[in-house]
Chimera marker file (.cmm) of the C-alpha trace (Angstrom):
<marker_set name="trace">
<marker id="1" x="1.765" y="15.269" z="6.159" r="1" g="1" b="0" radius="0.5"/>
<marker id="2" x="1.863" y="18.354" z="8.371" r="1" g="1" b="0" radius="0.5"/>
<marker id="3" x="0.377" y="20.515" z="5.599" r="1" g="1" b="0" radius="0.5"/>
<marker id="4" x="-2.398" y="17.969" z="4.966" r="1" g="1" b="0" radius="0.5"/>
<marker id="5" x="-3.287" y="17.749" z="8.662" r="1" g="1" b="0" radius="0.5"/>
<marker id="6" x="-3.351" y="21.531" z="8.915" r="1" g="1" b="0" radius="0.5"/>
<marker id="7" x="-5.518" y="21.775" z="5.803" r="1" g="1" b="0" radius="0.5"/>
<marker id="8" x="-8.120" y="19.317" z="7.138" r="1" g="1" b="0" radius="0.5"/>
<marker id="9" x="-8.089" y="20.894" z="10.592" r="1" g="1" b="0" radius="0.5"/>
<marker id="10" x="-6.334" y="18.181" z="12.571" r="1" g="1" b="0" radius="0.5"/>
<marker id="11" x="-3.969" y="19.701" z="15.100" r="1" g="1" b="0" radius="0.5"/>
<marker id="12" x="-2.212" y="16.577" z="16.367" r="1" g="1" b="0" radius="0.5"/>
<marker id="13" x="0.122" y="14.487" z="14.272" r="1" g="1" b="0" radius="0.5"/>
<marker id="14" x="-0.459" y="10.732" z="14.412" r="1" g="1" b="0" radius="0.5"/>
<marker id="15" x="1.861" y="8.821" z="16.702" r="1" g="1" b="0" radius="0.5"/>
<marker id="16" x="4.713" y="6.922" z="15.037" r="1" g="1" b="0" radius="0.5"/>
<marker id="17" x="2.886" y="3.656" z="15.785" r="1" g="1" b="0" radius="0.5"/>
<marker id="18" x="-0.308" y="4.936" z="14.180" r="1" g="1" b="0" radius="0.5"/>
<marker id="19" x="1.641" y="6.150" z="11.147" r="1" g="1" b="0" radius="0.5"/>
<marker id="20" x="3.284" y="2.714" z="10.812" r="1" g="1" b="0" radius="0.5"/>
<marker id="21" x="-0.145" y="1.092" z="10.975" r="1" g="1" b="0" radius="0.5"/>
<marker id="22" x="-1.475" y="3.376" z="8.213" r="1" g="1" b="0" radius="0.5"/>
<marker id="23" x="1.551" y="2.632" z="6.051" r="1" g="1" b="0" radius="0.5"/>
<marker id="24" x="1.326" y="-1.144" z="6.560" r="1" g="1" b="0" radius="0.5"/>
<marker id="25" x="-2.435" y="-1.147" z="5.949" r="1" g="1" b="0" radius="0.5"/>
<marker id="26" x="-2.085" y="0.763" z="2.703" r="1" g="1" b="0" radius="0.5"/>
<marker id="27" x="0.810" y="-1.390" z="1.493" r="1" g="1" b="0" radius="0.5"/>
<marker id="28" x="-1.327" y="-4.519" z="1.984" r="1" g="1" b="0" radius="0.5"/>
<marker id="29" x="-4.269" y="-2.755" z="0.341" r="1" g="1" b="0" radius="0.5"/>
<marker id="30" x="-2.138" y="-1.836" z="-2.662" r="1" g="1" b="0" radius="0.5"/>
<marker id="31" x="-0.753" y="-5.387" z="-2.822" r="1" g="1" b="0" radius="0.5"/>
<marker id="32" x="-4.319" y="-6.683" z="-3.064" r="1" g="1" b="0" radius="0.5"/>
<marker id="33" x="-5.122" y="-4.249" z="-5.849" r="1" g="1" b="0" radius="0.5"/>
<marker id="34" x="-1.964" y="-5.217" z="-7.719" r="1" g="1" b="0" radius="0.5"/>
<marker id="35" x="-2.823" y="-8.901" z="-7.319" r="1" g="1" b="0" radius="0.5"/>
<marker id="36" x="-6.170" y="-8.192" z="-8.996" r="1" g="1" b="0" radius="0.5"/>
<marker id="37" x="-4.379" y="-6.377" z="-11.814" r="1" g="1" b="0" radius="0.5"/>
<marker id="38" x="-2.135" y="-9.436" z="-12.228" r="1" g="1" b="0" radius="0.5"/>
<marker id="39" x="-5.138" y="-11.777" z="-12.336" r="1" g="1" b="0" radius="0.5"/>
<marker id="40" x="-6.791" y="-9.691" z="-15.048" r="1" g="1" b="0" radius="0.5"/>
<marker id="41" x="-3.534" y="-9.569" z="-17.013" r="1" g="1" b="0" radius="0.5"/>
<marker id="42" x="-3.174" y="-13.353" z="-16.850" r="1" g="1" b="0" radius="0.5"/>
<marker id="43" x="-6.827" y="-13.795" z="-17.861" r="1" g="1" b="0" radius="0.5"/>
<marker id="44" x="-6.245" y="-11.586" z="-20.890" r="1" g="1" b="0" radius="0.5"/>
<marker id="45" x="-8.639" y="-8.803" z="-19.960" r="1" g="1" b="0" radius="0.5"/>
<marker id="46" x="-6.297" y="-6.207" z="-18.488" r="1" g="1" b="0" radius="0.5"/>
<marker id="47" x="-7.008" y="-2.526" z="-18.961" r="1" g="1" b="0" radius="0.5"/>
<marker id="48" x="-3.364" y="-1.705" z="-19.686" r="1" g="1" b="0" radius="0.5"/>
<marker id="49" x="-0.440" y="-3.148" z="-21.586" r="1" g="1" b="0" radius="0.5"/>
<marker id="50" x="1.616" y="-2.636" z="-18.423" r="1" g="1" b="0" radius="0.5"/>
<marker id="51" x="-0.770" y="-4.660" z="-16.245" r="1" g="1" b="0" radius="0.5"/>
<marker id="52" x="1.479" y="-7.701" z="-15.947" r="1" g="1" b="0" radius="0.5"/>
<marker id="53" x="4.440" y="-5.554" z="-14.890" r="1" g="1" b="0" radius="0.5"/>
<marker id="54" x="2.248" y="-3.750" z="-12.359" r="1" g="1" b="0" radius="0.5"/>
<marker id="55" x="0.936" y="-7.054" z="-11.027" r="1" g="1" b="0" radius="0.5"/>
<marker id="56" x="4.477" y="-8.276" z="-10.480" r="1" g="1" b="0" radius="0.5"/>
<marker id="57" x="4.794" y="-5.568" z="-7.822" r="1" g="1" b="0" radius="0.5"/>
<marker id="58" x="2.160" y="-7.210" z="-5.587" r="1" g="1" b="0" radius="0.5"/>
<marker id="59" x="4.527" y="-9.476" z="-3.667" r="1" g="1" b="0" radius="0.5"/>
<marker id="60" x="7.218" y="-6.833" z="-3.018" r="1" g="1" b="0" radius="0.5"/>
<marker id="61" x="4.488" y="-4.457" z="-1.834" r="1" g="1" b="0" radius="0.5"/>
<marker id="62" x="3.079" y="-7.080" z="0.556" r="1" g="1" b="0" radius="0.5"/>
<marker id="63" x="6.588" y="-7.835" z="1.810" r="1" g="1" b="0" radius="0.5"/>
<marker id="64" x="7.136" y="-4.127" z="2.460" r="1" g="1" b="0" radius="0.5"/>
<marker id="65" x="3.876" y="-4.021" z="4.392" r="1" g="1" b="0" radius="0.5"/>
<marker id="66" x="4.951" y="-6.983" z="6.500" r="1" g="1" b="0" radius="0.5"/>
<marker id="67" x="8.338" y="-5.372" z="7.166" r="1" g="1" b="0" radius="0.5"/>
<marker id="68" x="6.493" y="-2.274" z="8.410" r="1" g="1" b="0" radius="0.5"/>
<marker id="69" x="4.408" y="-4.454" z="10.756" r="1" g="1" b="0" radius="0.5"/>
<marker id="70" x="7.562" y="-6.093" z="12.094" r="1" g="1" b="0" radius="0.5"/>
<marker id="71" x="9.159" y="-2.671" z="12.704" r="1" g="1" b="0" radius="0.5"/>
<marker id="72" x="5.995" y="-1.543" z="14.454" r="1" g="1" b="0" radius="0.5"/>
<marker id="73" x="5.960" y="-4.583" z="16.748" r="1" g="1" b="0" radius="0.5"/>
<marker id="74" x="9.684" y="-4.511" z="17.540" r="1" g="1" b="0" radius="0.5"/>
<link id1="1" id2="2" r="1" g="1" b="0" radius="0.2"/>
<link id1="2" id2="3" r="1" g="1" b="0" radius="0.2"/>
<link id1="3" id2="4" r="1" g="1" b="0" radius="0.2"/>
<link id1="4" id2="5" r="1" g="1" b="0" radius="0.2"/>
<link id1="5" id2="6" r="1" g="1" b="0" radius="0.2"/>
<link id1="6" id2="7" r="1" g="1" b="0" radius="0.2"/>
<link id1="7" id2="8" r="1" g="1" b="0" radius="0.2"/>
<link id1="8" id2="9" r="1" g="1" b="0" radius="0.2"/>
<link id1="9" id2="10" r="1" g="1" b="0" radius="0.2"/>
<link id1="10" id2="11" r="1" g="1" b="0" radius="0.2"/>
<link id1="11" id2="12" r="1" g="1" b="0" radius="0.2"/>
<link id1="12" id2="13" r="1" g="1" b="0" radius="0.2"/>
<link id1="13" id2="14" r="1" g="1" b="0" radius="0.2"/>
<link id1="14" id2="15" r="1" g="1" b="0" radius="0.2"/>
<link id1="15" id2="16" r="1" g="1" b="0" radius="0.2"/>
<link id1="16" id2="17" r="1" g="1" b="0" radius="0.2"/>
<link id1="17" id2="18" r="1" g="1" b="0" radius="0.2"/>
<link id1="18" id2="19" r="1" g="1" b="0" radius="0.2"/>
<link id1="19" id2="20" r="1" g="1" b="0" radius="0.2"/>
<link id1="20" id2="21" r="1" g="1" b="0" radius="0.2"/>
<link id1="21" id2="22" r="1" g="1" b="0" radius="0.2"/>
<link id1="22" id2="23" r="1" g="1" b="0" radius="0.2"/>
<link id1="23" id2="24" r="1" g="1" b="0" radius="0.2"/>
<link id1="24" id2="25" r="1" g="1" b="0" radius="0.2"/>
<link id1="25" id2="26" r="1" g="1" b="0" radius="0.2"/>
<link id1="26" id2="27" r="1" g="1" b="0" radius="0.2"/>
<link id1="27" id2="28" r="1" g="1" b="0" radius="0.2"/>
<link id1="28" id2="29" r="1" g="1" b="0" radius="0.2"/>
<link id1="29" id2="30" r="1" g="1" b="0" radius="0.2"/>
<link id1="30" id2="31" r="1" g="1" b="0" radius="0.2"/>
<link id1="31" id2="32" r="1" g="1" b="0" radius="0.2"/>
<link id1="32" id2="33" r="1" g="1" b="0" radius="0.2"/>
<link id1="33" id2="34" r="1" g="1" b="0" radius="0.2"/>
<link id1="34" id2="35" r="1" g="1" b="0" radius="0.2"/>
<link id1="35" id2="36" r="1" g="1" b="0" radius="0.2"/>
<link id1="36" id2="37" r="1" g="1" b="0" radius="0.2"/>
<link id1="37" id2="38" r="1" g="1" b="0" radius="0.2"/>
<link id1="38" id2="39" r="1" g="1" b="0" radius="0.2"/>
<link id1="39" id2="40" r="1" g="1" b="0" radius="0.2"/>
<link id1="40" id2="41" r="1" g="1" b="0" radius="0.2"/>
<link id1="41" id2="42" r="1" g="1" b="0" radius="0.2"/>
<link id1="42" id2="43" r="1" g="1" b="0" radius="0.2"/>
<link id1="43" id2="44" r="1" g="1" b="0" radius="0.2"/>
<link id1="44" id2="45" r="1" g="1" b="0" radius="0.2"/>
<link id1="45" id2="46" r="1" g="1" b="0" radius="0.2"/>
<link id1="46" id2="47" r="1" g="1" b="0" radius="0.2"/>
<link id1="47" id2="48" r="1" g="1" b="0" radius="0.2"/>
<link id1="48" id2="49" r="1" g="1" b="0" radius="0.2"/>
<link id1="49" id2="50" r="1" g="1" b="0" radius="0.2"/>
<link id1="50" id2="51" r="1" g="1" b="0" radius="0.2"/>
<link id1="51" id2="52" r="1" g="1" b="0" radius="0.2"/>
<link id1="52" id2="53" r="1" g="1" b="0" radius="0.2"/>
<link id1="53" id2="54" r="1" g="1" b="0" radius="0.2"/>
<link id1="54" id2="55" r="1" g="1" b="0" radius="0.2"/>
<link id1="55" id2="56" r="1" g="1" b="0" radius="0.2"/>
<link id1="56" id2="57" r="1" g="1" b="0" radius="0.2"/>
<link id1="57" id2="58" r="1" g="1" b="0" radius="0.2"/>
<link id1="58" id2="59" r="1" g="1" b="0" radius="0.2"/>
<link id1="59" id2="60" r="1" g="1" b="0" radius="0.2"/>
<link id1="60" id2="61" r="1" g="1" b="0" radius="0.2"/>
<link id1="61" id2="62" r="1" g="1" b="0" radius="0.2"/>
<link id1="62" id2="63" r="1" g="1" b="0" radius="0.2"/>
<link id1="63" id2="64" r="1" g="1" b="0" radius="0.2"/>
<link id1="64" id2="65" r="1" g="1" b="0" radius="0.2"/>
<link id1="65" id2="66" r="1" g="1" b="0" radius="0.2"/>
<link id1="66" id2="67" r="1" g="1" b="0" radius="0.2"/>
<link id1="67" id2="68" r="1" g="1" b="0" radius="0.2"/>
<link id1="68" id2="69" r="1" g="1" b="0" radius="0.2"/>
<link id1="69" id2="70" r="1" g="1" b="0" radius="0.2"/>
<link id1="70" id2="71" r="1" g="1" b="0" radius="0.2"/>
<link id1="71" id2="72" r="1" g="1" b="0" radius="0.2"/>
<link id1="72" id2="73" r="1" g="1" b="0" radius="0.2"/>
<link id1="73" id2="74" r="1" g="1" b="0" radius="0.2"/>
</marker_set>
């Protein structure tokens, strides 16, 4: 993260709360994407043979996002 921030010219690191927000947001975002992959797999028009397995990761990803929110609010 430090190298990325330096590369894009941002001097300050995000606060731990901001970082937790970014992590939770992206976990929920990924869960939504995985849910779409699952729907396409179940409909029979998935782009990959591994689509069903990928879609099965939607709930654990959403649960991880919620756990991050709970840690942030604690």
